[in-house]
PDBQT receptor file of N, H, CA, C and O in Angstrom, charges set to zero:
ATOM      1  N   MET A   1     111.321 110.019  29.859  1.00  0.00    +0.000 N 
ATOM      2  CA  MET A   1     111.282 111.432  29.561  1.00  0.00    +0.000 C 
ATOM      3  C   MET A   1     110.603 112.180  30.694  1.00  0.00    +0.000 C 
ATOM      4  O   MET A   1     109.658 111.669  31.294  1.00  0.00    +0.000 OA
ATOM      5  N   ALA A   2     111.065 113.370  30.990  1.00  0.00    +0.000 N 
ATOM      6  H   ALA A   2     111.832 113.786  30.502  1.00  0.00    +0.000 HD
ATOM      7  CA  ALA A   2     110.550 114.164  32.109  1.00  0.00    +0.000 C 
ATOM      8  C   ALA A   2     109.199 114.781  31.756  1.00  0.00    +0.000 C 
ATOM      9  O   ALA A   2     108.880 115.005  30.588  1.00  0.00    +0.000 OA
ATOM     10  N   GLU A   3     108.426 115.046  32.791  1.00  0.00    +0.000 N 
ATOM     11  H   GLU A   3     108.686 114.864  33.739  1.00  0.00    +0.000 HD
ATOM     12  CA  GLU A   3     107.107 115.658  32.611  1.00  0.00    +0.000 C 
ATOM     13  C   GLU A   3     107.285 117.160  32.373  1.00  0.00    +0.000 C 
ATOM     14  O   GLU A   3     108.110 117.803  33.023  1.00  0.00    +0.000 OA
ATOM     15  N   VAL A   4     106.513 117.709  31.446  1.00  0.00    +0.000 N 
ATOM     16  H   VAL A   4     105.843 117.187  30.919  1.00  0.00    +0.000 HD
ATOM     17  CA  VAL A   4     106.594 119.128  31.125  1.00  0.00    +0.000 C 
ATOM     18  C   VAL A   4     105.834 119.908  32.198  1.00  0.00    +0.000 C 
ATOM     19  O   VAL A   4     104.711 119.564  32.565  1.00  0.00    +0.000 OA
ATOM     20  N   VAL A   5     106.480 120.970  32.690  1.00  0.00    +0.000 N 
ATOM     21  H   VAL A   5     107.393 121.250  32.392  1.00  0.00    +0.000 HD
ATOM     22  CA  VAL A   5     105.888 121.779  33.758  1.00  0.00    +0.000 C 
ATOM     23  C   VAL A   5     105.752 123.214  33.265  1.00  0.00    +0.000 C 
ATOM     24  O   VAL A   5     106.698 123.782  32.718  1.00  0.00    +0.000 OA
ATOM     25  N   ASN A   6     104.584 123.790  33.458  1.00  0.00    +0.000 N 
ATOM     26  H   ASN A   6     103.816 123.329  33.903  1.00  0.00    +0.000 HD
ATOM     27  CA  ASN A   6     104.363 125.179  33.108  1.00  0.00    +0.000 C 
ATOM     28  C   ASN A   6     104.915 126.032  34.254  1.00  0.00    +0.000 C 
ATOM     29  O   ASN A   6     104.373 126.013  35.359  1.00  0.00    +0.000 OA
ATOM     30  N   LEU A   7     105.990 126.778  33.989  1.00  0.00    +0.000 N 
ATOM     31  H   LEU A   7     106.430 126.793  33.091  1.00  0.00    +0.000 HD
ATOM     32  CA  LEU A   7     106.653 127.542  35.038  1.00  0.00    +0.000 C 
ATOM     33  C   LEU A   7     105.777 128.652  35.601  1.00  0.00    +0.000 C 
ATOM     34  O   LEU A   7     105.834 128.944  36.795  1.00  0.00    +0.000 OA
ATOM     35  N   ASN A   8     104.972 129.269  34.752  1.00  0.00    +0.000 N 
ATOM     36  H   ASN A   8     104.926 129.032  33.782  1.00  0.00    +0.000 HD
ATOM     37  CA  ASN A   8     104.073 130.317  35.226  1.00  0.00    +0.000 C 
ATOM     38  C   ASN A   8     103.094 129.744  36.247  1.00  0.00    +0.000 C 
ATOM     39  O   ASN A   8     102.865 130.339  37.300  1.00  0.00    +0.000 OA
ATOM     40  N   ARG A   9     102.532 128.614  35.936  1.00  0.00    +0.000 N 
ATOM     41  H   ARG A   9     102.718 128.130  35.080  1.00  0.00    +0.000 HD
ATOM     42  CA  ARG A   9     101.581 127.967  36.847  1.00  0.00    +0.000 C 
ATOM     43  C   ARG A   9     102.276 127.573  38.151  1.00  0.00    +0.000 C 
ATOM     44  O   ARG A   9     101.705 127.711  39.233  1.00  0.00    +0.000 OA
ATOM     45  N   PHE A  10     103.500 127.085  38.040  1.00  0.00    +0.000 N 
ATOM     46  H   PHE A  10     103.964 126.972  37.161  1.00  0.00    +0.000 HD
ATOM     47  CA  PHE A  10     104.271 126.696  39.213  1.00  0.00    +0.000 C 
ATOM     48  C   PHE A  10     104.556 127.910  40.103  1.00  0.00    +0.000 C 
ATOM     49  O   PHE A  10     104.406 127.835  41.323  1.00  0.00    +0.000 OA
ATOM     50  N   ARG A  11     104.964 129.021  39.495  1.00  0.00    +0.000 N 
ATOM     51  H   ARG A  11     105.086 129.081  38.504  1.00  0.00    +0.000 HD
ATOM     52  CA  ARG A  11     105.248 130.241  40.278  1.00  0.00    +0.000 C 
ATOM     53  C   ARG A  11     104.000 130.759  40.971  1.00  0.00    +0.000 C 
ATOM     54  O   ARG A  11     104.045 131.152  42.136  1.00  0.00    +0.000 OA
ATOM     55  N   LYS A  12     102.884 130.759  40.249  1.00  0.00    +0.000 N 
ATOM     56  H   LYS A  12     102.847 130.440  39.302  1.00  0.00    +0.000 HD
ATOM     57  CA  LYS A  12     101.632 131.242  40.834  1.00  0.00    +0.000 C 
ATOM     58  C   LYS A  12     101.191 130.349  41.991  1.00  0.00    +0.000 C 
ATOM     59  O   LYS A  12     100.720 130.845  43.015  1.00  0.00    +0.000 OA
ATOM     60  N   ALA A  13     101.339 129.061  41.833  1.00  0.00    +0.000 N 
ATOM     61  H   ALA A  13     101.721 128.658  41.002  1.00  0.00    +0.000 HD
ATOM     62  CA  ALA A  13     100.966 128.140  42.911  1.00  0.00    +0.000 C 
ATOM     63  C   ALA A  13     101.850 128.357  44.127  1.00  0.00    +0.000 C 
ATOM     64  O   ALA A  13     101.372 128.338  45.261  1.00  0.00    +0.000 OA
ATOM     65  N   LYS A  14     103.129 128.561  43.895  1.00  0.00    +0.000 N 
ATOM     66  H   LYS A  14     103.518 128.576  42.973  1.00  0.00    +0.000 HD
ATOM     67  CA  LYS A  14     104.055 128.802  44.998  1.00  0.00    +0.000 C 
ATOM     68  C   LYS A  14     103.702 130.108  45.712  1.00  0.00    +0.000 C 
ATOM     69  O   LYS A  14     103.713 130.166  46.941  1.00  0.00    +0.000 OA
ATOM     70  N   ALA A  15     103.393 131.146  44.951  1.00  0.00    +0.000 N 
ATOM     71  H   ALA A  15     103.384 131.099  43.952  1.00  0.00    +0.000 HD
ATOM     72  CA  ALA A  15     103.018 132.434  45.541  1.00  0.00    +0.000 C 
ATOM     73  C   ALA A  15     101.707 132.306  46.321  1.00  0.00    +0.000 C 
ATOM     74  O   ALA A  15     101.554 132.907  47.384  1.00  0.00    +0.000 OA
ATOM     75  N   ARG A  16     100.771 131.530  45.797  1.00  0.00    +0.000 N 
ATOM     76  H   ARG A  16     100.895 131.042  44.933  1.00  0.00    +0.000 HD
ATOM     77  CA  ARG A  16      99.480 131.340  46.468  1.00  0.00    +0.000 C 
ATOM     78  C   ARG A  16      99.665 130.642  47.811  1.00  0.00    +0.000 C 
ATOM     79  O   ARG A  16      99.062 131.045  48.806  1.00  0.00    +0.000 OA
ATOM     80  N   THR A  17     100.483 129.613  47.848  1.00  0.00    +0.000 N 
ATOM     81  H   THR A  17     100.973 129.286  47.040  1.00  0.00    +0.000 HD
ATOM     82  CA  THR A  17     100.704 128.909  49.111  1.00  0.00    +0.000 C 
ATOM     83  C   THR A  17     101.435 129.805  50.117  1.00  0.00    +0.000 C 
ATOM     84  O   THR A  17     101.179 129.725  51.318  1.00  0.00    +0.000 OA
ATOM     85  N   GLU A  18     102.335 130.648  49.634  1.00  0.00    +0.000 N 
ATOM     86  H   GLU A  18     102.543 130.713  48.658  1.00  0.00    +0.000 HD
ATOM     87  CA  GLU A  18     103.035 131.582  50.524  1.00  0.00    +0.000 C 
ATOM     88  C   GLU A  18     102.058 132.597  51.113  1.00  0.00    +0.000 C 
ATOM     89  O   GLU A  18     102.112 132.904  52.304  1.00  0.00    +0.000 OA
ATOM     90  N   ARG A  19     101.159 133.119  50.264  1.00  0.00    +0.000 N 
ATOM     91  H   ARG A  19     101.115 132.870  49.297  1.00  0.00    +0.000 HD
ATOM     92  CA  ARG A  19     100.154 134.070  50.764  1.00  0.00    +0.000 C 
ATOM     93  C   ARG A  19      99.237 133.416  51.781  1.00  0.00    +0.000 C 
ATOM     94  O   ARG A  19      98.892 134.030  52.791  1.00  0.00    +0.000 OA
ATOM     95  N   GLU A  20      98.839 132.181  51.527  1.00  0.00    +0.000 N 
ATOM     96  H   GLU A  20      99.119 131.682  50.707  1.00  0.00    +0.000 HD
ATOM     97  CA  GLU A  20      97.976 131.461  52.465  1.00  0.00    +0.000 C 
ATOM     98  C   GLU A  20      98.690 131.219  53.793  1.00  0.00    +0.000 C 
ATOM     99  O   GLU A  20      98.080 131.336  54.857  1.00  0.00    +0.000 OA
ATOM    100  N   ARG A  21      99.969 130.885  53.736  1.00  0.00    +0.000 N 
ATOM    101  H   ARG A  21     100.464 130.789  52.873  1.00  0.00    +0.000 HD
ATOM    102  CA  ARG A  21     100.748 130.671  54.953  1.00  0.00    +0.000 C 
ATOM    103  C   ARG A  21     100.852 131.969  55.747  1.00  0.00    +0.000 C 
ATOM    104  O   ARG A  21     100.689 131.971  56.967  1.00  0.00    +0.000 OA
ATOM    105  N   GLN A  22     101.125 133.072  55.050  1.00  0.00    +0.000 N 
ATOM    106  H   GLN A  22     101.258 133.070  54.059  1.00  0.00    +0.000 HD
ATOM    107  CA  GLN A  22     101.238 134.372  55.709  1.00  0.00    +0.000 C 
ATOM    108  C   GLN A  22      99.894 134.787  56.315  1.00  0.00    +0.000 C 
ATOM    109  O   GLN A  22      99.860 135.338  57.416  1.00  0.00    +0.000 OA
ATOM    110  N   ALA A  23      98.802 134.533  55.621  1.00  0.00    +0.000 N 
ATOM    111  H   ALA A  23      98.829 134.085  54.727  1.00  0.00    +0.000 HD
ATOM    112  CA  ALA A  23      97.483 134.880  56.138  1.00  0.00    +0.000 C 
ATOM    113  C   ALA A  23      97.164 134.075  57.391  1.00  0.00    +0.000 C 
ATOM    114  O   ALA A  23      96.606 134.613  58.347  1.00  0.00    +0.000 OA
ATOM    115  N   ALA A  24      97.508 132.812  57.396  1.00  0.00    +0.000 N 
ATOM    116  H   ALA A  24      97.961 132.375  56.620  1.00  0.00    +0.000 HD
ATOM    117  CA  ALA A  24      97.262 131.974  58.570  1.00  0.00    +0.000 C 
ATOM    118  C   ALA A  24      98.085 132.479  59.754  1.00  0.00    +0.000 C 
ATOM    119  O   ALA A  24      97.599 132.514  60.885  1.00  0.00    +0.000 OA
ATOM    120  N   GLU A  25      99.308 132.860  59.496  1.00  0.00    +0.000 N 
ATOM    121  H   GLU A  25      99.703 132.832  58.578  1.00  0.00    +0.000 HD
ATOM    122  CA  GLU A  25     100.161 133.390  60.562  1.00  0.00    +0.000 C 
ATOM    123  C   GLU A  25      99.580 134.695  61.106  1.00  0.00    +0.000 C 
ATOM    124  O   GLU A  25      99.566 134.909  62.319  1.00  0.00    +0.000 OA
ATOM    125  N   ASN A  26      99.107 135.558  60.225  1.00  0.00    +0.000 N 
ATOM    126  H   ASN A  26      99.119 135.384  59.241  1.00  0.00    +0.000 HD
ATOM    127  CA  ASN A  26      98.524 136.829  60.660  1.00  0.00    +0.000 C 
ATOM    128  C   ASN A  26      97.234 136.613  61.442  1.00  0.00    +0.000 C 
ATOM    129  O   ASN A  26      96.965 137.343  62.395  1.00  0.00    +0.000 OA
ATOM    130  N   ARG A  27      96.441 135.633  61.059  1.00  0.00    +0.000 N 
ATOM    131  H   ARG A  27      96.660 135.039  60.285  1.00  0.00    +0.000 HD
ATOM    132  CA  ARG A  27      95.201 135.352  61.799  1.00  0.00    +0.000 C 
ATOM    133  C   ARG A  27      95.518 134.949  63.223  1.00  0.00    +0.000 C 
ATOM    134  O   ARG A  27      94.812 135.333  64.156  1.00  0.00    +0.000 OA
ATOM    135  N   VAL A  28      96.582 134.172  63.395  1.00  0.00    +0.000 N 
ATOM    136  H   VAL A  28      97.155 133.860  62.637  1.00  0.00    +0.000 HD
ATOM    137  CA  VAL A  28      96.960 133.746  64.737  1.00  0.00    +0.000 C 
ATOM    138  C   VAL A  28      97.500 134.935  65.524  1.00  0.00    +0.000 C 
ATOM    139  O   VAL A  28      97.184 135.094  66.703  1.00  0.00    +0.000 OA
ATOM    140  N   ARG A  29      98.307 135.766  64.880  1.00  0.00    +0.000 N 
ATOM    141  H   ARG A  29      98.563 135.636  63.922  1.00  0.00    +0.000 HD
ATOM    142  CA  ARG A  29      98.954 136.867  65.583  1.00  0.00    +0.000 C 
ATOM    143  C   ARG A  29      98.013 138.023  65.884  1.00  0.00    +0.000 C 
ATOM    144  O   ARG A  29      98.028 138.555  66.994  1.00  0.00    +0.000 OA
ATOM    145  N   PHE A  30      97.202 138.418  64.922  1.00  0.00    +0.000 N 
ATOM    146  H   PHE A  30      97.190 137.987  64.021  1.00  0.00    +0.000 HD
ATOM    147  CA  PHE A  30      96.411 139.635  65.060  1.00  0.00    +0.000 C 
ATOM    148  C   PHE A  30      94.919 139.384  65.155  1.00  0.00    +0.000 C 
ATOM    149  O   PHE A  30      94.162 140.279  65.533  1.00  0.00    +0.000 OA
ATOM    150  N   GLY A  31      94.490 138.190  64.821  1.00  0.00    +0.000 N 
ATOM    151  H   GLY A  31      95.105 137.463  64.514  1.00  0.00    +0.000 HD
ATOM    152  CA  GLY A  31      93.067 137.948  64.660  1.00  0.00    +0.000 C 
ATOM    153  C   GLY A  31      92.302 137.848  65.962  1.00  0.00    +0.000 C 
ATOM    154  O   GLY A  31      92.753 137.238  66.932  1.00  0.00    +0.000 OA
ATOM    155  N   ARG A  32      91.161 138.449  65.956  1.00  0.00    +0.000 N 
ATOM    156  H   ARG A  32      90.796 138.945  65.168  1.00  0.00    +0.000 HD
ATOM    157  CA  ARG A  32      90.199 138.307  67.040  1.00  0.00    +0.000 C 
ATOM    158  C   ARG A  32      88.849 138.159  66.375  1.00  0.00    +0.000 C 
ATOM    159  O   ARG A  32      88.564 138.798  65.362  1.00  0.00    +0.000 OA
ATOM    160  N   ASP A  33      88.027 137.315  66.953  1.00  0.00    +0.000 N 
ATOM    161  H   ASP A  33      88.258 136.796  67.776  1.00  0.00    +0.000 HD
ATOM    162  CA  ASP A  33      86.715 137.183  66.348  1.00  0.00    +0.000 C 
ATOM    163  C   ASP A  33      85.825 138.337  66.799  1.00  0.00    +0.000 C 
ATOM    164  O   ASP A  33      86.197 139.114  67.678  1.00  0.00    +0.000 OA
ATOM    165  N   LYS A  34      84.668 138.438  66.197  1.00  0.00    +0.000 N 
ATOM    166  H   LYS A  34      84.366 137.807  65.483  1.00  0.00    +0.000 HD
ATOM    167  CA  LYS A  34      83.780 139.572  66.424  1.00  0.00    +0.000 C 
ATOM    168  C   LYS A  34      83.364 139.676  67.890  1.00  0.00    +0.000 C 
ATOM    169  O   LYS A  34      83.283 140.780  68.428  1.00  0.00    +0.000 OA
ATOM    170  N   ALA A  35      83.104 138.560  68.533  1.00  0.00    +0.000 N 
ATOM    171  H   ALA A  35      83.170 137.663  68.096  1.00  0.00    +0.000 HD
ATOM    172  CA  ALA A  35      82.675 138.569  69.930  1.00  0.00    +0.000 C 
ATOM    173  C   ALA A  35      83.771 139.128  70.834  1.00  0.00    +0.000 C 
ATOM    174  O   ALA A  35      83.480 139.890  71.756  1.00  0.00    +0.000 OA
ATOM    175  N   GLU A  36      85.011 138.764  70.583  1.00  0.00    +0.000 N 
ATOM    176  H   GLU A  36      85.247 138.145  69.834  1.00  0.00    +0.000 HD
ATOM    177  CA  GLU A  36      86.110 139.289  71.388  1.00  0.00    +0.000 C 
ATOM    178  C   GLU A  36      86.273 140.791  71.193  1.00  0.00    +0.000 C 
ATOM    179  O   GLU A  36      86.499 141.520  72.159  1.00  0.00    +0.000 OA
ATOM    180  N   ARG A  37      86.158 141.266  69.935  1.00  0.00    +0.000 N 
ATOM    181  H   ARG A  37      85.975 140.674  69.151  1.00  0.00    +0.000 HD
ATOM    182  CA  ARG A  37      86.268 142.700  69.681  1.00  0.00    +0.000 C 
ATOM    183  C   ARG A  37      85.160 143.466  70.393  1.00  0.00    +0.000 C 
ATOM    184  O   ARG A  37      85.415 144.506  70.999  1.00  0.00    +0.000 OA
ATOM    185  N   LYS A  38      83.930 142.957  70.324  1.00  0.00    +0.000 N 
ATOM    186  H   LYS A  38      83.723 142.112  69.832  1.00  0.00    +0.000 HD
ATOM    187  CA  LYS A  38      82.798 143.621  70.985  1.00  0.00    +0.000 C 
ATOM    188  C   LYS A  38      82.991 143.642  72.489  1.00  0.00    +0.000 C 
ATOM    189  O   LYS A  38      82.687 144.647  73.132  1.00  0.00    +0.000 OA
ATOM    190  N   ALA A  39      83.487 142.559  73.064  1.00  0.00    +0.000 N 
ATOM    191  H   ALA A  39      83.734 141.742  72.541  1.00  0.00    +0.000 HD
ATOM    192  CA  ALA A  39      83.712 142.499  74.506  1.00  0.00    +0.000 C 
ATOM    193  C   ALA A  39      84.764 143.522  74.919  1.00  0.00    +0.000 C 
ATOM    194  O   ALA A  39      84.606 144.190  75.941  1.00  0.00    +0.000 OA
ATOM    195  N   LEU A  40      85.829 143.650  74.145  1.00  0.00    +0.000 N 
ATOM    196  H   LEU A  40      85.957 143.107  73.315  1.00  0.00    +0.000 HD
ATOM    197  CA  LEU A  40      86.856 144.640  74.457  1.00  0.00    +0.000 C 
ATOM    198  C   LEU A  40      86.317 146.061  74.333  1.00  0.00    +0.000 C 
ATOM    199  O   LEU A  40      86.654 146.926  75.141  1.00  0.00    +0.000 OA
ATOM    200  N   GLU A  41      85.478 146.306  73.321  1.00  0.00    +0.000 N 
ATOM    201  H   GLU A  41      85.205 145.603  72.664  1.00  0.00    +0.000 HD
ATOM    202  CA  GLU A  41      84.881 147.628  73.163  1.00  0.00    +0.000 C 
ATOM    203  C   GLU A  41      83.969 147.956  74.339  1.00  0.00    +0.000 C 
ATOM    204  O   GLU A  41      83.987 149.077  74.848  1.00  0.00    +0.000 OA
ATOM    205  N   ARG A  42      83.165 146.971  74.775  1.00  0.00    +0.000 N 
ATOM    206  H   ARG A  42      83.151 146.061  74.362  1.00  0.00    +0.000 HD
ATOM    207  CA  ARG A  42      82.276 147.191  75.917  1.00  0.00    +0.000 C 
ATOM    208  C   ARG A  42      83.078 147.472  77.181  1.00  0.00    +0.000 C 
ATOM    209  O   ARG A  42      82.711 148.350  77.961  1.00  0.00    +0.000 OA
ATOM    210  N   GLU A  43      84.149 146.750  77.390  1.00  0.00    +0.000 N 
ATOM    211  H   GLU A  43      84.447 146.036  76.756  1.00  0.00    +0.000 HD
ATOM    212  CA  GLU A  43      84.987 146.952  78.567  1.00  0.00    +0.000 C 
ATOM    213  C   GLU A  43      85.627 148.337  78.541  1.00  0.00    +0.000 C 
ATOM    214  O   GLU A  43      85.670 149.012  79.570  1.00  0.00    +0.000 OA
ATOM    215  N   ALA A  44      86.118 148.765  77.400  1.00  0.00    +0.000 N 
ATOM    216  H   ALA A  44      86.083 148.216  76.565  1.00  0.00    +0.000 HD
ATOM    217  CA  ALA A  44      86.723 150.091  77.278  1.00  0.00    +0.000 C 
ATOM    218  C   ALA A  44      85.677 151.167  77.541  1.00  0.00    +0.000 C 
ATOM    219  O   ALA A  44      85.963 152.159  78.212  1.00  0.00    +0.000 OA
ATOM    220  N   GLN A  45      84.475 150.982  77.021  1.00  0.00    +0.000 N 
ATOM    221  H   GLN A  45      84.243 150.176  76.476  1.00  0.00    +0.000 HD
ATOM    222  CA  GLN A  45      83.404 151.951  77.240  1.00  0.00    +0.000 C 
ATOM    223  C   GLN A  45      83.012 151.992  78.716  1.00  0.00    +0.000 C 
ATOM    224  O   GLN A  45      82.758 153.069  79.256  1.00  0.00    +0.000 OA
ATOM    225  N   ARG A  46      82.962 150.842  79.368  1.00  0.00    +0.000 N 
ATOM    226  H   ARG A  46      83.169 149.967  78.929  1.00  0.00    +0.000 HD
ATOM    227  CA  ARG A  46      82.617 150.775  80.786  1.00  0.00    +0.000 C 
ATOM    228  C   ARG A  46      83.651 151.520  81.617  1.00  0.00    +0.000 C 
ATOM    229  O   ARG A  46      83.299 152.268  82.529  1.00  0.00    +0.000 OA
ATOM    230  N   GLN A  47      84.922 151.318  81.304  1.00  0.00    +0.000 N 
ATOM    231  H   GLN A  47      85.208 150.710  80.563  1.00  0.00    +0.000 HD
ATOM    232  CA  GLN A  47      85.982 152.004  82.032  1.00  0.00    +0.000 C 
ATOM    233  C   GLN A  47      85.921 153.509  81.808  1.00  0.00    +0.000 C 
ATOM    234  O   GLN A  47      86.123 154.282  82.744  1.00  0.00    +0.000 OA
ATOM    235  N   ALA A  48      85.648 153.930  80.583  1.00  0.00    +0.000 N 
ATOM    236  H   ALA A  48      85.484 153.302  79.822  1.00  0.00    +0.000 HD
ATOM    237  CA  ALA A  48      85.536 155.358  80.292  1.00  0.00    +0.000 C 
ATOM    238  C   ALA A  48      84.355 155.961  81.042  1.00  0.00    +0.000 C 
ATOM    239  O   ALA A  48      84.458 157.077  81.552  1.00  0.00    +0.000 OA
ATOM    240  N   ASP A  49      83.234 155.243  81.118  1.00  0.00    +0.000 N 
ATOM    241  H   ASP A  49      83.151 154.337  80.703  1.00  0.00    +0.000 HD
ATOM    242  CA  ASP A  49      82.064 155.730  81.852  1.00  0.00    +0.000 C 
ATOM    243  C   ASP A  49      82.369 155.860  83.335  1.00  0.00    +0.000 C 
ATOM    244  O   ASP A  49      81.967 156.834  83.971  1.00  0.00    +0.000 OA
ATOM    245  N   GLN A  50      83.077 154.884  83.888  1.00  0.00    +0.000 N 
ATOM    246  H   GLN A  50      83.403 154.093  83.371  1.00  0.00    +0.000 HD
ATOM    247  CA  GLN A  50      83.433 154.945  85.303  1.00  0.00    +0.000 C 
ATOM    248  C   GLN A  50      84.357 156.126  85.578  1.00  0.00    +0.000 C 
ATOM    249  O   GLN A  50      84.225 156.790  86.606  1.00  0.00    +0.000 OA
ATOM    250  N   LEU A  51      85.267 156.384  84.690  1.00  0.00    +0.000 N 
ATOM    251  H   LEU A  51      85.374 155.844  83.855  1.00  0.00    +0.000 HD
ATOM    252  CA  LEU A  51      86.171 157.511  84.855  1.00  0.00    +0.000 C 
ATOM    253  C   LEU A  51      85.409 158.830  84.792  1.00  0.00    +0.000 C 
ATOM    254  O   LEU A  51      85.691 159.747  85.563  1.00  0.00    +0.000 OA
ATOM    255  N   ASP A  52      84.440 158.931  83.872  1.00  0.00    +0.000 N 
ATOM    256  H   ASP A  52      84.211 158.186  83.246  1.00  0.00    +0.000 HD
ATOM    257  CA  ASP A  52      83.630 160.140  83.752  1.00  0.00    +0.000 C 
ATOM    258  C   ASP A  52      82.784 160.377  84.998  1.00  0.00    +0.000 C 
ATOM    259  O   ASP A  52      82.558 161.523  85.385  1.00  0.00    +0.000 OA
ATOM    260  N   GLU A  53      82.315 159.303  85.627  1.00  0.00    +0.000 N 
ATOM    261  H   GLU A  53      82.498 158.372  85.312  1.00  0.00    +0.000 HD
ATOM    262  CA  GLU A  53      81.506 159.435  86.831  1.00  0.00    +0.000 C 
ATOM    263  C   GLU A  53      82.313 160.033  87.981  1.00  0.00    +0.000 C 
ATOM    264  O   GLU A  53      81.759 160.738  88.824  1.00  0.00    +0.000 OA
ATOM    265  N   LYS A  54      83.602 159.759  88.022  1.00  0.00    +0.000 N 
ATOM    266  H   LYS A  54      84.052 159.186  87.337  1.00  0.00    +0.000 HD
ATOM    267  CA  LYS A  54      84.453 160.207  89.112  1.00  0.00    +0.000 C 
ATOM    268  C   LYS A  54      85.059 161.579  88.868  1.00  0.00    +0.000 C 
ATOM    269  O   LYS A  54      85.802 162.094  89.703  1.00  0.00    +0.000 OA
ATOM    270  N   LYS A  55      84.744 162.167  87.727  1.00  0.00    +0.000 N 
ATOM    271  H   LYS A  55      84.140 161.749  87.049  1.00  0.00    +0.000 HD
ATOM    272  CA  LYS A  55      85.305 163.445  87.356  1.00  0.00    +0.000 C 
ATOM    273  C   LYS A  55      84.718 164.553  88.232  1.00  0.00    +0.000 C 
ATOM    274  O   LYS A  55      83.510 164.601  88.461  1.00  0.00    +0.000 OA
ATOM    275  N   LEU A  56      85.577 165.430  88.710  1.00  0.00    +0.000 N 
ATOM    276  H   LEU A  56      86.558 165.390  88.523  1.00  0.00    +0.000 HD
ATOM    277  CA  LEU A  56      85.122 166.557  89.505  1.00  0.00    +0.000 C 
ATOM    278  C   LEU A  56      84.820 167.718  88.580  1.00  0.00    +0.000 C 
ATOM    279  O   LEU A  56      85.623 168.072  87.716  1.00  0.00    +0.000 OA
ATOM    280  N   GLU A  57      83.642 168.309  88.775  1.00  0.00    +0.000 N 
ATOM    281  H   GLU A  57      82.990 168.022  89.477  1.00  0.00    +0.000 HD
ATOM    282  CA  GLU A  57      83.247 169.456  87.940  1.00  0.00    +0.000 C 
ATOM    283  C   GLU A  57      83.646 170.751  88.641  1.00  0.00    +0.000 C 
ATOM    284  O   GLU A  57      83.637 170.819  89.870  1.00  0.00    +0.000 OA
ATOM    285  N   ASP A  58      83.995 171.775  87.870  1.00  0.00    +0.000 N 
ATOM    286  H   ASP A  58      84.003 171.719  86.871  1.00  0.00    +0.000 HD
ATOM    287  CA  ASP A  58      84.350 173.080  88.446  1.00  0.00    +0.000 C 
ATOM    288  C   ASP A  58      83.104 173.894  88.734  1.00  0.00    +0.000 C 
ATOM    289  O   ASP A  58      83.201 175.020  89.221  1.00  0.00    +0.000 OA
TER     290      ASP A  58
């Protein structure tokens, strides 16, 4: 005789694994850790400061 399966539980488990797979894919595609974000912010600020220094005043 076959084992009884709760379809609701099966659907939820399938949806959970799909969400986890999508999250892992997004972490690889879009994810940056805090140190990388801070480094990029510092670099952008440094470039903006350098540009402001070279600005000619009227």
